[in-house]
PQR file with spaces between the fields and no chain letter, atoms N, CA, C, O and H, PARSE charges and radii, in Angstrom:
ATOM       1  N    MET     1      20.001   15.985   -8.682 -0.4000 1.5000
ATOM       2  CA   MET     1      19.220   16.294   -7.501 -0.0000 2.0000
ATOM       3  C    MET     1      18.162   15.200   -7.314  0.5500 1.7000
ATOM       4  O    MET     1      17.395   14.913   -8.233 -0.5500 1.4000
ATOM       5  N    THR     2      18.124   14.601   -6.146 -0.4000 1.5000
ATOM       6  CA   THR     2      17.157   13.543   -5.891 -0.0000 2.0000
ATOM       7  C    THR     2      15.877   14.121   -5.304  0.5500 1.7000
ATOM       8  O    THR     2      15.888   15.112   -4.575 -0.5500 1.4000
ATOM       9  H    THR     2      18.747   14.834   -5.400  0.4000 1.0000
ATOM      10  N    MET     3      14.778   13.465   -5.649 -0.4000 1.5000
ATOM      11  CA   MET     3      13.486   13.878   -5.118 -0.0000 2.0000
ATOM      12  C    MET     3      13.340   13.317   -3.704  0.5500 1.7000
ATOM      13  O    MET     3      13.714   12.169   -3.465 -0.5500 1.4000
ATOM      14  H    MET     3      14.770   12.659   -6.242  0.4000 1.0000
ATOM      15  N    PRO     4      12.814   14.087   -2.774 -0.5600 1.5000
ATOM      16  CA   PRO     4      12.615   13.546   -1.430  0.2800 2.0000
ATOM      17  C    PRO     4      11.553   12.447   -1.470  0.5500 1.7000
ATOM      18  O    PRO     4      10.560   12.544   -2.191 -0.5500 1.4000
ATOM      19  N    SER     5      11.787   11.416   -0.688 -0.4000 1.5000
ATOM      20  CA   SER     5      10.805   10.341   -0.652 -0.0000 2.0000
ATOM      21  C    SER     5       9.707   10.709    0.340  0.5500 1.7000
ATOM      22  O    SER     5       9.890   11.557    1.213 -0.5500 1.4000
ATOM      23  H    SER     5      12.594   11.338   -0.102  0.4000 1.0000
ATOM      24  N    THR     6       8.590   10.063    0.187 -0.4000 1.5000
ATOM      25  CA   THR     6       7.505   10.262    1.137 -0.0000 2.0000
ATOM      26  C    THR     6       7.570    9.134    2.158  0.5500 1.7000
ATOM      27  O    THR     6       8.339    8.186    1.995 -0.5500 1.4000
ATOM      28  H    THR     6       8.442    9.374   -0.522  0.4000 1.0000
ATOM      29  N    LEU     7       6.772    9.237    3.199 -0.4000 1.5000
ATOM      30  CA   LEU     7       6.813    8.237    4.250 -0.0000 2.0000
ATOM      31  C    LEU     7       5.745    7.173    4.057  0.5500 1.7000
ATOM      32  O    LEU     7       4.645    7.452    3.579 -0.5500 1.4000
ATOM      33  H    LEU     7       6.148   10.007    3.331  0.4000 1.0000
ATOM      34  N    CYS     8       6.088    5.962    4.434 -0.4000 1.5000
ATOM      35  CA   CYS     8       5.159    4.838    4.384 -0.0000 2.0000
ATOM      36  C    CYS     8       4.036    5.116    5.383  0.5500 1.7000
ATOM      37  O    CYS     8       4.311    5.461    6.532 -0.5500 1.4000
ATOM      38  H    CYS     8       6.981    5.736    4.822  0.4000 1.0000
ATOM      39  N    PRO     9       2.776    4.973    4.965 -0.5600 1.5000
ATOM      40  CA   PRO     9       1.675    5.240    5.896  0.2800 2.0000
ATOM      41  C    PRO     9       1.575    4.205    7.018  0.5500 1.7000
ATOM      42  O    PRO     9       0.846    4.411    7.988 -0.5500 1.4000
ATOM      43  N    CYS    10       2.291    3.115    6.893 -0.4000 1.5000
ATOM      44  CA   CYS    10       2.230    2.060    7.901 -0.0000 2.0000
ATOM      45  C    CYS    10       3.322    2.233    8.968  0.5500 1.7000
ATOM      46  O    CYS    10       3.027    2.306   10.161 -0.5500 1.4000
ATOM      47  H    CYS    10       2.884    2.947    6.105  0.4000 1.0000
ATOM      48  N    CYS    11       4.568    2.297    8.529 -0.4000 1.5000
ATOM      49  CA   CYS    11       5.693    2.309    9.471 -0.0000 2.0000
ATOM      50  C    CYS    11       6.408    3.654    9.554  0.5500 1.7000
ATOM      51  O    CYS    11       7.274    3.846   10.407 -0.5500 1.4000
ATOM      52  H    CYS    11       4.808    2.238    7.560  0.4000 1.0000
ATOM      53  N    ARG    12       6.052    4.577    8.677 -0.4000 1.5000
ATOM      54  CA   ARG    12       6.626    5.931    8.638 -0.0000 2.0000
ATOM      55  C    ARG    12       8.084    5.965    8.174  0.5500 1.7000
ATOM      56  O    ARG    12       8.765    6.975    8.352 -0.5500 1.4000
ATOM      57  H    ARG    12       5.349    4.421    7.983  0.4000 1.0000
ATOM      58  N    ARG    13       8.565    4.874    7.583 -0.4000 1.5000
ATOM      59  CA   ARG    13       9.899    4.887    6.965 -0.0000 2.0000
ATOM      60  C    ARG    13       9.757    5.460    5.559  0.5500 1.7000
ATOM      61  O    ARG    13       8.657    5.468    5.007 -0.5500 1.4000
ATOM      62  H    ARG    13       8.012    4.054    7.438  0.4000 1.0000
ATOM      63  N    PRO    14      10.852    5.937    4.972 -0.5600 1.5000
ATOM      64  CA   PRO    14      10.767    6.457    3.603  0.2800 2.0000
ATOM      65  C    PRO    14      10.318    5.365    2.630  0.5500 1.7000
ATOM      66  O    PRO    14      10.706    4.203    2.755 -0.5500 1.4000
ATOM      67  N    LYS    15       9.501    5.758    1.671 -0.4000 1.5000
ATOM      68  CA   LYS    15       9.076    4.845    0.603 -0.0000 2.0000
ATOM      69  C    LYS    15       9.361    5.521   -0.717  0.5500 1.7000
ATOM      70  O    LYS    15       9.469    6.746   -0.779 -0.5500 1.4000
ATOM      71  H    LYS    15       9.185    6.701    1.570  0.4000 1.0000
ATOM      72  N    GLY    16       9.480    4.762   -1.744 -0.4000 1.5000
ATOM      73  CA   GLY    16       9.752    5.315   -3.065 -0.0000 2.0000
ATOM      74  C    GLY    16       8.599    6.166   -3.578  0.5500 1.7000
ATOM      75  O    GLY    16       7.439    5.931   -3.241 -0.5500 1.4000
ATOM      76  H    GLY    16       9.392    3.768   -1.694  0.4000 1.0000
ATOM      77  N    ARG    17       8.928    7.137   -4.380 -0.4000 1.5000
ATOM      78  CA   ARG    17       7.912    7.987   -4.983 -0.0000 2.0000
ATOM      79  C    ARG    17       7.006    7.146   -5.876  0.5500 1.7000
ATOM      80  O    ARG    17       7.492    6.363   -6.692 -0.5500 1.4000
ATOM      81  H    ARG    17       9.870    7.328   -4.653  0.4000 1.0000
ATOM      82  N    GLY    18       5.708    7.300   -5.727 -0.4000 1.5000
ATOM      83  CA   GLY    18       4.760    6.525   -6.515 -0.0000 2.0000
ATOM      84  C    GLY    18       4.454    5.159   -5.939  0.5500 1.7000
ATOM      85  O    GLY    18       3.669    4.410   -6.520 -0.5500 1.4000
ATOM      86  H    GLY    18       5.313    7.936   -5.064  0.4000 1.0000
ATOM      87  N    LYS    19       5.053    4.818   -4.814 -0.4000 1.5000
ATOM      88  CA   LYS    19       4.807    3.528   -4.158 -0.0000 2.0000
ATOM      89  C    LYS    19       3.757    3.723   -3.066  0.5500 1.7000
ATOM      90  O    LYS    19       3.682    4.788   -2.454 -0.5500 1.4000
ATOM      91  H    LYS    19       5.691    5.426   -4.342  0.4000 1.0000
ATOM      92  N    TYR    20       2.950    2.694   -2.826 -0.4000 1.5000
ATOM      93  CA   TYR    20       1.925    2.763   -1.784 -0.0000 2.0000
ATOM      94  C    TYR    20       2.533    2.597   -0.396  0.5500 1.7000
ATOM      95  O    TYR    20       2.136    3.281    0.547 -0.5500 1.4000
ATOM      96  H    TYR    20       3.011    1.829   -3.323  0.4000 1.0000
ATOM      97  N    LEU    21       3.503    1.682   -0.272 -0.4000 1.5000
ATOM      98  CA   LEU    21       4.151    1.371    1.002 -0.0000 2.0000
ATOM      99  C    LEU    21       5.650    1.211    0.776  0.5500 1.7000
ATOM     100  O    LEU    21       6.099    1.112   -0.367 -0.5500 1.4000
ATOM     101  H    LEU    21       3.826    1.126   -1.038  0.4000 1.0000
ATOM     102  N    CYS    22       6.425    1.185    1.856 -0.4000 1.5000
ATOM     103  CA   CYS    22       7.852    0.892    1.715 -0.0000 2.0000
ATOM     104  C    CYS    22       8.005   -0.582    1.328  0.5500 1.7000
ATOM     105  O    CYS    22       7.056   -1.357    1.442 -0.5500 1.4000
ATOM     106  H    CYS    22       6.061    1.265    2.784  0.4000 1.0000
ATOM     107  N    ALA    23       9.181   -0.958    0.877 -0.4000 1.5000
ATOM     108  CA   ALA    23       9.409   -2.333    0.418 -0.0000 2.0000
ATOM     109  C    ALA    23       9.167   -3.348    1.531  0.5500 1.7000
ATOM     110  O    ALA    23       8.619   -4.420    1.275 -0.5500 1.4000
ATOM     111  H    ALA    23       9.952   -0.327    0.784  0.4000 1.0000
ATOM     112  N    GLY    24       9.562   -3.032    2.752 -0.4000 1.5000
ATOM     113  CA   GLY    24       9.372   -3.960    3.864 -0.0000 2.0000
ATOM     114  C    GLY    24       7.910   -4.228    4.152  0.5500 1.7000
ATOM     115  O    GLY    24       7.513   -5.379    4.332 -0.5500 1.4000
ATOM     116  H    GLY    24      10.007   -2.161    2.960  0.4000 1.0000
ATOM     117  N    CYS    25       7.106   -3.182    4.199 -0.4000 1.5000
ATOM     118  CA   CYS    25       5.673   -3.348    4.471 -0.0000 2.0000
ATOM     119  C    CYS    25       4.973   -3.986    3.284  0.5500 1.7000
ATOM     120  O    CYS    25       4.086   -4.821    3.464 -0.5500 1.4000
ATOM     121  H    CYS    25       7.429   -2.247    4.053  0.4000 1.0000
ATOM     122  N    TRP    26       5.355   -3.608    2.082 -0.4000 1.5000
ATOM     123  CA   TRP    26       4.747   -4.167    0.872 -0.0000 2.0000
ATOM     124  C    TRP    26       4.907   -5.692    0.856  0.5500 1.7000
ATOM     125  O    TRP    26       3.980   -6.416    0.490 -0.5500 1.4000
ATOM     126  H    TRP    26       6.076   -2.930    1.935  0.4000 1.0000
ATOM     127  N    GLY    27       6.071   -6.165    1.249 -0.4000 1.5000
ATOM     128  CA   GLY    27       6.339   -7.601    1.239 -0.0000 2.0000
ATOM     129  C    GLY    27       5.518   -8.390    2.243  0.5500 1.7000
ATOM     130  O    GLY    27       5.390   -9.607    2.106 -0.5500 1.4000
ATOM     131  H    GLY    27       6.824   -5.577    1.546  0.4000 1.0000
ATOM     132  N    VAL    28       4.957   -7.729    3.252 -0.4000 1.5000
ATOM     133  CA   VAL    28       4.148   -8.412    4.265 -0.0000 2.0000
ATOM     134  C    VAL    28       2.699   -8.590    3.796  0.5500 1.7000
ATOM     135  O    VAL    28       1.997   -9.481    4.274 -0.5500 1.4000
ATOM     136  H    VAL    28       5.061   -6.741    3.363  0.4000 1.0000
ATOM     137  N    LEU    29       2.254   -7.746    2.865 -0.4000 1.5000
ATOM     138  CA   LEU    29       0.891   -7.882    2.344 -0.0000 2.0000
ATOM     139  C    LEU    29       0.723   -9.240    1.672  0.5500 1.7000
ATOM     140  O    LEU    29       1.671   -9.747    1.073 -0.5500 1.4000
ATOM     141  H    LEU    29       2.824   -7.022    2.476  0.4000 1.0000
ATOM     142  N    PRO    30      -0.464   -9.840    1.760 -0.5600 1.5000
ATOM     143  CA   PRO    30      -0.694  -11.092    1.024  0.2800 2.0000
ATOM     144  C    PRO    30      -0.491  -10.877   -0.476  0.5500 1.7000
ATOM     145  O    PRO    30      -0.727   -9.782   -0.986 -0.5500 1.4000
ATOM     146  N    GLY    31      -0.059  -11.911   -1.171 -0.4000 1.5000
ATOM     147  CA   GLY    31       0.210  -11.809   -2.606 -0.0000 2.0000
ATOM     148  C    GLY    31      -0.982  -11.327   -3.413  0.5500 1.7000
ATOM     149  O    GLY    31      -0.826  -10.501   -4.313 -0.5500 1.4000
ATOM     150  H    GLY    31       0.133  -12.801   -0.756  0.4000 1.0000
ATOM     151  N    PHE    32      -2.182  -11.834   -3.102 -0.4000 1.5000
ATOM     152  CA   PHE    32      -3.354  -11.413   -3.877 -0.0000 2.0000
ATOM     153  C    PHE    32      -3.677   -9.943   -3.632  0.5500 1.7000
ATOM     154  O    PHE    32      -4.216   -9.274   -4.514 -0.5500 1.4000
ATOM     155  H    PHE    32      -2.309  -12.504   -2.371  0.4000 1.0000
ATOM     156  N    THR    33      -3.355   -9.438   -2.451 -0.4000 1.5000
ATOM     157  CA   THR    33      -3.565   -8.008   -2.171 -0.0000 2.0000
ATOM     158  C    THR    33      -2.569   -7.172   -2.977  0.5500 1.7000
ATOM     159  O    THR    33      -2.941   -6.150   -3.554 -0.5500 1.4000
ATOM     160  H    THR    33      -2.917   -9.981   -1.735  0.4000 1.0000
ATOM     161  N    ARG    34      -1.303   -7.605   -3.016 -0.4000 1.5000
ATOM     162  CA   ARG    34      -0.305   -6.881   -3.814 -0.0000 2.0000
ATOM     163  C    ARG    34      -0.688   -6.885   -5.290  0.5500 1.7000
ATOM     164  O    ARG    34      -0.575   -5.860   -5.963 -0.5500 1.4000
ATOM     165  H    ARG    34      -1.002   -8.435   -2.547  0.4000 1.0000
ATOM     166  N    ARG    35      -1.142   -8.033   -5.798 -0.4000 1.5000
ATOM     167  CA   ARG    35      -1.529   -8.104   -7.215 -0.0000 2.0000
ATOM     168  C    ARG    35      -2.697   -7.163   -7.508  0.5500 1.7000
ATOM     169  O    ARG    35      -2.704   -6.480   -8.532 -0.5500 1.4000
ATOM     170  H    ARG    35      -1.233   -8.866   -5.252  0.4000 1.0000
ATOM     171  N    ALA    36      -3.674   -7.128   -6.617 -0.4000 1.5000
ATOM     172  CA   ALA    36      -4.823   -6.234   -6.821 -0.0000 2.0000
ATOM     173  C    ALA    36      -4.379   -4.772   -6.796  0.5500 1.7000
ATOM     174  O    ALA    36      -4.833   -3.971   -7.614 -0.5500 1.4000
ATOM     175  H    ALA    36      -3.668   -7.682   -5.785  0.4000 1.0000
ATOM     176  N    LEU    37      -3.491   -4.420   -5.861 -0.4000 1.5000
ATOM     177  CA   LEU    37      -3.022   -3.031   -5.768 -0.0000 2.0000
ATOM     178  C    LEU    37      -2.143   -2.644   -6.955  0.5500 1.7000
ATOM     179  O    LEU    37      -2.045   -1.462   -7.285 -0.5500 1.4000
ATOM     180  H    LEU    37      -3.122   -5.070   -5.197  0.4000 1.0000
ATOM     181  N    ASN    38      -1.508   -3.610   -7.593 -0.4000 1.5000
ATOM     182  CA   ASN    38      -0.676   -3.326   -8.769 -0.0000 2.0000
ATOM     183  C    ASN    38      -1.490   -3.106  -10.037  0.5500 1.7000
ATOM     184  O    ASN    38      -0.971   -2.565  -11.014 -0.5500 1.4000
ATOM     185  H    ASN    38      -1.588   -4.570   -7.324  0.4000 1.0000
ATOM     186  N    ARG    39      -2.756   -3.517  -10.040 -0.4000 1.5000
ATOM     187  CA   ARG    39      -3.606   -3.336  -11.222 -0.0000 2.0000
ATOM     188  C    ARG    39      -3.852   -1.859  -11.470  0.5500 1.7000
ATOM     189  O    ARG    39      -4.196   -1.115  -10.552 -0.5500 1.4000
ATOM     190  H    ARG    39      -3.177   -3.956   -9.246  0.4000 1.0000
ATOM     191  N    ARG    40      -3.676   -1.441  -12.708 -0.4000 1.5000
ATOM     192  CA   ARG    40      -3.925   -0.048  -13.099 -0.0000 2.0000
ATOM     193  C    ARG    40      -5.178   -0.016  -13.951  0.5500 1.7000
ATOM     194  O    ARG    40      -5.115   -0.120  -15.176 -0.5500 1.4000
ATOM     195  H    ARG    40      -3.397   -2.046  -13.454  0.4000 1.0000
ATOM     196  N    ASP    41      -6.318    0.129  -13.292 -0.4000 1.5000
ATOM     197  CA   ASP    41      -7.593    0.177  -13.991 -0.0000 2.0000
ATOM     198  C    ASP    41      -8.491    1.200  -13.299  0.5500 1.7000
ATOM     199  O    ASP    41      -8.021    1.963  -12.455 -0.5500 1.4000
ATOM     200  H    ASP    41      -6.370    0.213  -12.297  0.4000 1.0000
ATOM     201  N    SER    42      -9.757    1.222  -13.644 -0.4000 1.5000
ATOM     202  CA   SER    42     -10.670    2.223  -13.080 -0.0000 2.0000
ATOM     203  C    SER    42     -10.914    2.011  -11.588  0.5500 1.7000
ATOM     204  O    SER    42     -11.427    2.910  -10.921 -0.5500 1.4000
ATOM     205  H    SER    42     -10.139    0.602  -14.330  0.4000 1.0000
ATOM     206  N    ARG    43     -10.563    0.855  -11.054 -0.4000 1.5000
ATOM     207  CA   ARG    43     -10.758    0.568   -9.620 -0.0000 2.0000
ATOM     208  C    ARG    43      -9.488    0.771   -8.792  0.5500 1.7000
ATOM     209  O    ARG    43      -9.486    0.491   -7.594 -0.5500 1.4000
ATOM     210  H    ARG    43     -10.147    0.124  -11.596  0.4000 1.0000
ATOM     211  N    ALA    44      -8.412    1.254   -9.412 -0.4000 1.5000
ATOM     212  CA   ALA    44      -7.142    1.408   -8.694 -0.0000 2.0000
ATOM     213  C    ALA    44      -7.262    2.364   -7.511  0.5500 1.7000
ATOM     214  O    ALA    44      -6.796    2.053   -6.415 -0.5500 1.4000
ATOM     215  H    ALA    44      -8.413    1.482  -10.386  0.4000 1.0000
ATOM     216  N    HIS    45      -7.875    3.508   -7.719 -0.4000 1.5000
ATOM     217  CA   HIS    45      -7.987    4.484   -6.629 -0.0000 2.0000
ATOM     218  C    HIS    45      -8.880    3.975   -5.497  0.5500 1.7000
ATOM     219  O    HIS    45      -8.508    4.125   -4.333 -0.5500 1.4000
ATOM     220  H    HIS    45      -8.255    3.760   -8.609  0.4000 1.0000
ATOM     221  N    PRO    46     -10.040    3.379   -5.786 -0.5600 1.5000
ATOM     222  CA   PRO    46     -10.834    2.802   -4.687  0.2800 2.0000
ATOM     223  C    PRO    46     -10.074    1.723   -3.899  0.5500 1.7000
ATOM     224  O    PRO    46     -10.231    1.626   -2.682 -0.5500 1.4000
ATOM     225  N    ARG    47      -9.253    0.916   -4.581 -0.4000 1.5000
ATOM     226  CA   ARG    47      -8.460   -0.097   -3.870 -0.0000 2.0000
ATOM     227  C    ARG    47      -7.450    0.571   -2.945  0.5500 1.7000
ATOM     228  O    ARG    47      -7.234    0.112   -1.824 -0.5500 1.4000
ATOM     229  H    ARG    47      -9.126    0.995   -5.570  0.4000 1.0000
ATOM     230  N    LEU    48      -6.829    1.655   -3.411 -0.4000 1.5000
ATOM     231  CA   LEU    48      -5.880    2.389   -2.571 -0.0000 2.0000
ATOM     232  C    LEU    48      -6.592    2.941   -1.337  0.5500 1.7000
ATOM     233  O    LEU    48      -6.046    2.891   -0.234 -0.5500 1.4000
ATOM     234  H    LEU    48      -7.004    2.028   -4.322  0.4000 1.0000
ATOM     235  N    ARG    49      -7.803    3.466   -1.513 -0.4000 1.5000
ATOM     236  CA   ARG    49      -8.574    3.960   -0.364 -0.0000 2.0000
ATOM     237  C    ARG    49      -8.888    2.824    0.610  0.5500 1.7000
ATOM     238  O    ARG    49      -8.852    3.022    1.824 -0.5500 1.4000
ATOM     239  H    ARG    49      -8.246    3.507   -2.408  0.4000 1.0000
ATOM     240  N    GLU    50      -9.198    1.634    0.083 -0.4000 1.5000
ATOM     241  CA   GLU    50      -9.431    0.474    0.943 -0.0000 2.0000
ATOM     242  C    GLU    50      -8.185    0.181    1.780  0.5500 1.7000
ATOM     243  O    GLU    50      -8.275   -0.052    2.985 -0.5500 1.4000
ATOM     244  H    GLU    50      -9.227    1.474   -0.904  0.4000 1.0000
ATOM     245  N    LEU    51      -7.031    0.195    1.128 -0.4000 1.5000
ATOM     246  CA   LEU    51      -5.772   -0.043    1.831 -0.0000 2.0000
ATOM     247  C    LEU    51      -5.595    0.972    2.952  0.5500 1.7000
ATOM     248  O    LEU    51      -5.309    0.600    4.090 -0.5500 1.4000
ATOM     249  H    LEU    51      -6.958    0.383    0.149  0.4000 1.0000
ATOM     250  N    HIS    52      -5.762    2.244    2.638 -0.4000 1.5000
ATOM     251  CA   HIS    52      -5.548    3.299    3.640 -0.0000 2.0000
ATOM     252  C    HIS    52      -6.556    3.204    4.787  0.5500 1.7000
ATOM     253  O    HIS    52      -6.193    3.437    5.940 -0.5500 1.4000
ATOM     254  H    HIS    52      -5.995    2.547    1.713  0.4000 1.0000
ATOM     255  N    ARG    53      -7.812    2.867    4.492 -0.4000 1.5000
ATOM     256  CA   ARG    53      -8.817    2.706    5.551 -0.0000 2.0000
ATOM     257  C    ARG    53      -8.420    1.576    6.506  0.5500 1.7000
ATOM     258  O    ARG    53      -8.544    1.707    7.723 -0.5500 1.4000
ATOM     259  H    ARG    53      -8.107    2.678    3.555  0.4000 1.0000
ATOM     260  N    GLN    54      -7.944    0.473    5.940 -0.4000 1.5000
ATOM     261  CA   GLN    54      -7.556   -0.656    6.778 -0.0000 2.0000
ATOM     262  C    GLN    54      -6.318   -0.347    7.605  0.5500 1.7000
ATOM     263  O    GLN    54      -6.226   -0.749    8.765 -0.5500 1.4000
ATOM     264  H    GLN    54      -7.843    0.366    4.951  0.4000 1.0000
ATOM     265  N    LEU    55      -5.359    0.369    7.009 -0.4000 1.5000
ATOM     266  CA   LEU    55      -4.178    0.781    7.777 -0.0000 2.0000
ATOM     267  C    LEU    55      -4.592    1.674    8.943  0.5500 1.7000
ATOM     268  O    LEU    55      -4.099    1.506   10.059 -0.5500 1.4000
ATOM     269  H    LEU    55      -5.433    0.695    6.067  0.4000 1.0000
ATOM     270  N    ALA    56      -5.493    2.618    8.691 -0.4000 1.5000
ATOM     271  CA   ALA    56      -5.964    3.536    9.734 -0.0000 2.0000
ATOM     272  C    ALA    56      -6.716    2.784   10.835  0.5500 1.7000
ATOM     273  O    ALA    56      -6.689    3.186   11.999 -0.5500 1.4000
ATOM     274  H    ALA    56      -5.893    2.754    7.785  0.4000 1.0000
ATOM     275  N    ALA    57      -7.381    1.699   10.462 -0.4000 1.5000
ATOM     276  CA   ALA    57      -8.151    0.906   11.431 -0.0000 2.0000
ATOM     277  C    ALA    57      -7.259   -0.068   12.212  0.5500 1.7000
ATOM     278  O    ALA    57      -7.735   -0.748   13.120 -0.5500 1.4000
ATOM     279  H    ALA    57      -7.403    1.373    9.516  0.4000 1.0000
ATOM     280  N    GLY    58      -5.983   -0.137   11.865 -0.4000 1.5000
ATOM     281  CA   GLY    58      -5.063   -1.010   12.580 -0.0000 2.0000
ATOM     282  C    GLY    58      -5.076   -2.458   12.148  0.5500 1.7000
ATOM     283  O    GLY    58      -4.606   -3.328   12.881 -0.5500 1.4000
ATOM     284  H    GLY    58      -5.597    0.415   11.126  0.4000 1.0000
ATOM     285  N    VAL    59      -5.613   -2.734   10.954 -0.4000 1.5000
ATOM     286  CA   VAL    59      -5.612   -4.111   10.441 -0.0000 2.0000
ATOM     287  C    VAL    59      -4.159   -4.518   10.161  0.5500 1.7000
ATOM     288  O    VAL    59      -3.441   -3.786    9.481 -0.5500 1.4000
ATOM     289  H    VAL    59      -5.994   -2.027   10.358  0.4000 1.0000
ATOM     290  N    PRO    60      -3.718   -5.669   10.672 -0.5600 1.5000
ATOM     291  CA   PRO    60      -2.341   -6.109   10.390  0.2800 2.0000
ATOM     292  C    PRO    60      -2.110   -6.250    8.885  0.5500 1.7000
ATOM     293  O    PRO    60      -3.001   -6.677    8.150 -0.5500 1.4000
ATOM     294  N    LEU    61      -0.920   -5.893    8.438 -0.4000 1.5000
ATOM     295  CA   LEU    61      -0.598   -5.961    7.011 -0.0000 2.0000
ATOM     296  C    LEU    61      -0.893   -7.332    6.422  0.5500 1.7000
ATOM     297  O    LEU    61      -1.401   -7.431    5.305 -0.5500 1.4000
ATOM     298  H    LEU    61      -0.196   -5.546    9.035  0.4000 1.0000
ATOM     299  N    SER    62      -0.586   -8.373    7.151 -0.4000 1.5000
ATOM     300  CA   SER    62      -0.771   -9.735    6.629 -0.0000 2.0000
ATOM     301  C    SER    62      -2.236  -10.110    6.479  0.5500 1.7000
ATOM     302  O    SER    62      -2.544  -11.146    5.891 -0.5500 1.4000
ATOM     303  H    SER    62      -0.174   -8.293    8.058  0.4000 1.0000
ATOM     304  N    GLU    63      -3.152   -9.288    7.000 -0.4000 1.5000
ATOM     305  CA   GLU    63      -4.583   -9.577    6.917 -0.0000 2.0000
ATOM     306  C    GLU    63      -5.345   -8.612    5.998  0.5500 1.7000
ATOM     307  O    GLU    63      -6.560   -8.733    5.842 -0.5500 1.4000
ATOM     308  H    GLU    63      -2.902   -8.447    7.478  0.4000 1.0000
ATOM     309  N    ILE    64      -4.641   -7.666    5.397 -0.4000 1.5000
ATOM     310  CA   ILE    64      -5.317   -6.674    4.551 -0.0000 2.0000
ATOM     311  C    ILE    64      -5.781   -7.320    3.268  0.5500 1.7000
ATOM     312  O    ILE    64      -5.033   -8.029    2.596 -0.5500 1.4000
ATOM     313  H    ILE    64      -3.654   -7.567    5.523  0.4000 1.0000
ATOM     314  N    ARG    65      -7.037   -7.056    2.943 -0.4000 1.5000
ATOM     315  CA   ARG    65      -7.661   -7.526    1.693 -0.0000 2.0000
ATOM     316  C    ARG    65      -8.263   -6.325    1.000  0.5500 1.7000
ATOM     317  O    ARG    65      -8.863   -5.470    1.652 -0.5500 1.4000
ATOM     318  H    ARG    65      -7.645   -6.480    3.489  0.4000 1.0000
ATOM     319  N    VAL    66      -8.114   -6.245   -0.305 -0.4000 1.5000
ATOM     320  CA   VAL    66      -8.744   -5.196   -1.093 -0.0000 2.0000
ATOM     321  C    VAL    66      -9.533   -5.855   -2.220  0.5500 1.7000
ATOM     322  O    VAL    66      -9.334   -7.030   -2.526 -0.5500 1.4000
ATOM     323  H    VAL    66      -7.627   -6.940   -0.834  0.4000 1.0000
ATOM     324  N    SER    67     -10.425   -5.090   -2.826 -0.4000 1.5000
ATOM     325  CA   SER    67     -11.234   -5.600   -3.925 -0.0000 2.0000
ATOM     326  C    SER    67     -10.336   -6.009   -5.089  0.5500 1.7000
ATOM     327  O    SER    67      -9.309   -5.378   -5.338 -0.5500 1.4000
ATOM     328  H    SER    67     -10.587   -4.135   -2.577  0.4000 1.0000
ATOM     329  N    PRO    68     -10.726   -7.067   -5.802 -0.5600 1.5000
ATOM     330  CA   PRO    68      -9.936   -7.485   -6.975  0.2800 2.0000
ATOM     331  C    PRO    68     -10.026   -6.493   -8.111  0.5500 1.7000
ATOM     332  O    PRO    68      -9.421   -6.701   -9.162 -0.5500 1.4000
């Protein structure tokens, strides 16, 4: 039995469980933004909130920046 996927907050396509964005949207983010979002430390959740705030504000994926 497969787990249902959730939707990408950017494009509303299915994304993998535990992923922030679908693969297509993830690939558009700048490399340094992807590296920062991949870090698993005490700042991981605040970085995710930064991502979601920028998506809600309509910032283009290629321009999204999050804290290191």
